[in-house]
C-alpha positions in Angstrom: -271.4 90.3 -190.4 -270.8 86.7 -191.4 -272.1 87.4 -194.9 -269.8 90.4 -195.1 -266.7 88.3 -194.2 -267.8 85.6 -196.6 -267.9 88.1 -199.4 -264.5 89.5 -198.5 -263.1 85.9 -198.5 -264.7 85.1 -201.8 -263.4 88.3 -203.3 -259.8 87.5 -202.1 -260.2 84.0 -203.5 -261.4 85.4 -206.8 -258.4 87.7 -206.9 -256.0 84.9 -206.1 -257.5 82.8 -208.9 -257.2 85.6 -211.3 -253.6 86.3 -210.3 -252.7 82.6 -210.6 -254.4 82.3 -214.0 -252.4 85.3 -215.3 -249.0 84.5 -213.7 -249.2 80.9 -212.7 -247.3 79.4 -215.6 -244.4 81.8 -215.4 -244.1 81.3 -211.6 -244.2 77.5 -212.1 -241.5 77.7 -214.7 -239.4 79.9 -212.5 -239.7 77.4 -209.6 -238.8 74.5 -211.9 -235.7 76.4 -213.1 -234.6 77.4 -209.6 -235.2 74.0 -208.0 -233.7 72.2 -211.0 -230.6 74.4 -210.8 -230.3 73.8 -207.0 -230.6 70.0 -207.6 -228.0 70.2 -210.4 -225.6 72.1 -208.2 -226.0 69.6 -205.4 -225.5 66.8 -207.9 -222.3 68.4 -209.3 -220.9 68.9 -205.8 -221.5 65.3 -204.9 -219.9 64.1 -208.2 -216.9 66.4 -207.7 -216.3 65.1 -204.1 -216.7 61.5 -205.3 -214.2 62.1 -208.1 -211.7 63.7 -205.8 -212.0 60.8 -203.3 -211.5 58.2 -206.0 -208.7 60.2 -207.6 -207.0 60.5 -204.2 -207.1 56.7 -203.7 -205.8 56.0 -207.2 -203.0 58.6 -206.8 -201.6 56.7 -203.9 -201.5 53.5 -206.0 -199.9 55.4 -209.0 -197.4 57.1 -206.7 -196.3 53.7 -205.4 -195.8 52.4 -209.0 -193.8 55.6 -209.9 -191.7 55.2 -206.7 -190.8 51.7 -207.7 -188.7 53.1 -210.6 -190.5 51.0 -213.3 -190.9 53.8 -215.8 -193.0 51.8 -218.2 -195.4 50.7 -215.5 -195.5 54.2 -214.1 -196.3 55.7 -217.5 -199.1 53.3 -218.0 -200.5 53.9 -214.6 -200.4 57.7 -215.1 -202.1 57.3 -218.5 -204.9 55.3 -216.9 -205.3 58.0 -214.2 -205.5 60.6 -216.9 -208.4 58.7 -218.6 -210.3 58.2 -215.4 -209.7 61.5 -213.7 -208.5 64.1 -216.2 -209.7 67.1 -214.2 -208.3 66.6 -210.8 -205.2 68.0 -209.1 -204.2 64.5 -208.0 -203.7 63.6 -211.7 -201.5 66.6 -212.1 -199.4 65.6 -209.0 -199.0 62.2 -210.4 -197.7 63.7 -213.7 -195.2 65.8 -211.9 -194.0 62.7 -209.9 -193.7 60.7 -213.1 -191.7 63.5 -214.8 -189.3 63.7 -211.9 -188.6 59.9 -211.9 -188.4 59.7 -215.6 -185.9 62.6 -215.8 -183.7 61.1 -213.1 -183.8 57.8 -215.1 -182.6 59.5 -218.2 -186.0 59.4 -219.9 -186.3 63.1 -220.8 -188.8 62.5 -223.5 -191.2 60.8 -221.1 -190.6 63.6 -218.5 -191.4 66.2 -221.1 -194.6 64.5 -222.2 -195.8 64.2 -218.6 -195.0 67.9 -217.9 -196.7 69.0 -221.1 -199.9 67.1 -220.1 -199.8 68.6 -216.6 -199.3 72.2 -217.8 -202.2 71.9 -220.2 -204.6 70.3 -217.7 -205.5 73.5 -215.9 -207.1 71.8 -212.9 -204.7 73.6 -210.6 -203.2 76.7 -212.1 -200.2 76.6 -209.7 -199.3 73.0 -210.7 -199.8 73.9 -214.4 -197.4 76.8 -214.1 -194.9 74.7 -212.2 -195.1 72.0 -214.9 -194.7 74.6 -217.6 -191.5 76.0 -216.0 -190.0 72.5 -215.6 -190.9 71.6 -219.2 -189.2 74.8 -220.4 -186.2 73.9 -218.4 -185.9 70.5 -220.0 -186.3 72.0 -223.5 -183.5 74.5 -222.7 -181.3 71.6 -221.7 -182.2 69.9 -225.0 -181.3 73.0 -227.0 -184.9 73.5 -228.1 -184.9 77.2 -227.4 -187.8 78.2 -229.6 -190.1 75.7 -227.9 -189.0 76.8 -224.5 -189.6 80.4 -225.4 -193.1 79.6 -226.6 -193.9 78.2 -223.2 -192.2 81.0 -221.2 -194.0 83.7 -223.3 -197.4 82.1 -222.4 -199.6 83.1 -219.5 -198.4 82.4 -216.0 -199.9 83.4 -212.6 -198.5 86.7 -211.3 -196.6 85.0 -208.5 -194.6 83.0 -211.1 -193.3 86.1 -212.9 -189.9 86.0 -211.2 -189.4 82.3 -211.9 -190.3 82.9 -215.6 -187.7 85.6 -215.9 -185.1 83.4 -214.2 -185.9 80.6 -216.7 -185.6 83.1 -219.6 -182.2 84.0 -218.2 -181.2 80.4 -218.3 -182.3 80.2 -222.0 -180.3 83.3 -222.9 -177.2 82.1 -221.1 -177.4 78.7 -222.8 -177.4 80.5 -226.1 -174.4 82.5 -225.2 -176.2 85.8 -224.7 -174.6 86.9 -221.4 -176.1 90.4 -221.4 -179.6 89.2 -221.9 -179.2 86.6 -219.2 -178.0 89.2 -216.7 -181.0 91.4 -217.6 -183.4 88.5 -217.1 -181.8 87.5 -213.8 -182.0 91.0 -212.5 -185.6 91.2 -213.5 -186.2 87.9 -211.6 -184.6 89.4 -208.5 -187.0 92.4 -208.6 -190.0 90.0 -208.7 -188.8 87.5 -206.0 -189.3 88.3 -202.4 -186.2 89.0 -200.3 -186.9 85.9 -198.1 -187.5 83.7 -201.0 -184.8 80.9 -201.0 -184.9 80.7 -204.8 -183.8 84.4 -204.9 -180.5 83.3 -203.4 -179.9 81.0 -206.3 -180.6 83.8 -208.8 -178.1 86.0 -206.9 -175.5 83.2 -207.3 -176.1 83.1 -211.0 -175.7 86.9 -211.3 -172.5 86.7 -209.2 -171.1 84.0 -211.4 -171.6 86.3 -214.4 -169.8 89.2 -212.7 -173.0 91.1 -212.2 -175.1 92.1 -209.2 -178.7 92.9 -208.4 -179.9 95.9 -210.4 -180.3 99.1 -208.3 
C-alpha cells in the first residue's frame, strides 16, 4: 500500500515538474508583470498624495502673497507653483486667485495670462472651464472677439453649456448684434436650471433688450 502511494506521489511530482517546465517561464513573467504593476500603482498613489499635500501647503503660501496685493510677487509665486506642481488643482486655484486680483488691480494682461494657463492645465475640468469662460469675458471686454470666439467654440463640460451661450450673447451684444445676443441669451435660459441664480442675471439681460425667455 505504501509503495502504491509512493508511486502516485512520484507520478504527481513528475506531472508537476513537466507542467512547470512547459509553463513555468510564462507564469513567472505574468507574476512579475502583475506584481510590478501593483507596486507601480501603489507608488503612483503615494506620489500623487504627496504632491497634493505639498501643493496644498504651497497654495496657502501663494494665496497669502496674492492677497497682499503685490501683483509682481504674486505672479512670481504662481509661476514657481506652476513649475513645482503643474498637475494639481491647487495650482489652478492659485491661478484663478491671481487672475482676480490682477484684474481688480487693472492688470488685465496678467489676469488673461493666468486664466489661459489654468484653462489649459486640465487637472480639474471644472476649474479649466471656469477659467476659459473668464478669459473669454476679458477678451470680449478688450474687443478681441475672434480670440474669445475661439475659446467659446472649444470643448466645455455639459454643465457649462448655458454659461457658454450667455458669454456668446455678451460677445454678440458688444459687437452691436442685438438679435444674435437675444438668441444666445434665450439659449442660455434653456440650459440653466430654474433655481440657478445666474439664470436671473440672464433674464435681466434679456429684459434690458426688450426680450423675454423663449417659449
